[in-house]
N, C-alpha and C positions, 0 to 999 in steps of 0.2 A: 447274814448275807449283806454284802455291800452292793449298792446300786449307784453307779455314776451316770448322770444324765447330761447329754449334750444335745442342744436344740439348734436347728438351722431351718428357717423358712417352712415351718409345718412338718419338718422331718425330725425325728427323735432317735438318737442312738442311746440305748441303755446297756452299759457294760456291767455284767453281773459277776460277782465273786462269792464263792461259798456253796452251800447246799440249798437247793430249792425244794423245801419240804413243808410239812404241816405248819411249822413254826414261822417260816420265812415267806411262804407263798402269799399271805395277805399283804406283805410289804410291796411285793412286785405288783399285785393286783391294784393296790392303792396308787402306786407310781404311774401305772398305765392309765387308770381312770382319772387321775389328776390332770392328765394332758388334755382331756376333754374332746369335744367334737372337732376342734381345729386340727387335730392330729391326722396327717395324710400318709405319712410313711413312718413305720416303726421298725427299727432293727434292734434285735436283742443279741448282744455279743456274749456267747456262752463260753468263751475261752477260759474263764475262771470258775466254771461250774463243774463240779465233779460228781454230783448226785442230783437226781430229780425224783420226787415221789409222786404218787397219784394226785396229791394236792397241787403240786407244781404243774402237772399235766392239765389239770382242770383250769388253772389260770391261763395257760397257753391256749387251750381250746376256746375259752371265753374271749380272750384277746383276739384270736384269729377270726372268730365270728364277727366281732366288732369291727376289725380292720377290713374284712371283706366288704363291709358296707361303706366305710369311710375312706379306704385307701388300700395300703399294702402292709404286710408284715413279713419280715425275714428273720431267720436265726443264722448267726454266723459263728464260726470257730467252735463248732460242737465237738466235744471230745468223743473218742471211740466208745467209752463207757456209757455216756448219755445217749449217743446215737444208737447203741444196742437197745436201750430202753425204748427209744422212739420206734425202732423197727419191730420190736416184740409187741408193742401196744398198737401198732398201726398208725401212729402219729407221723411217721416218716412220709406217709402218703397224704397227710392232711396239711402239714406245715411246709413252708418254703424254707429249705435249708441249703445254705451255700457254704 
């Protein structure tokens, strides 16, 4: 997985490419945690993500809980295949997806 990070005044855009699975989920978790408590807005661009496993879902749930306290989190450009997974697991109701 490739993670490109752009920062602007407490807002972070993370553009993801590849699979978000057991192998790569820790990379995303570390990238989010490395932003610390100054993070107020997190946007995860899923345009390049073609698969997400339960490990990836766990990272998103943890990040959403963190950002509910610190600010906001959104997912952008979610593919139909990944959106199907979000809908089947109920994550479509938990996450902000635009």
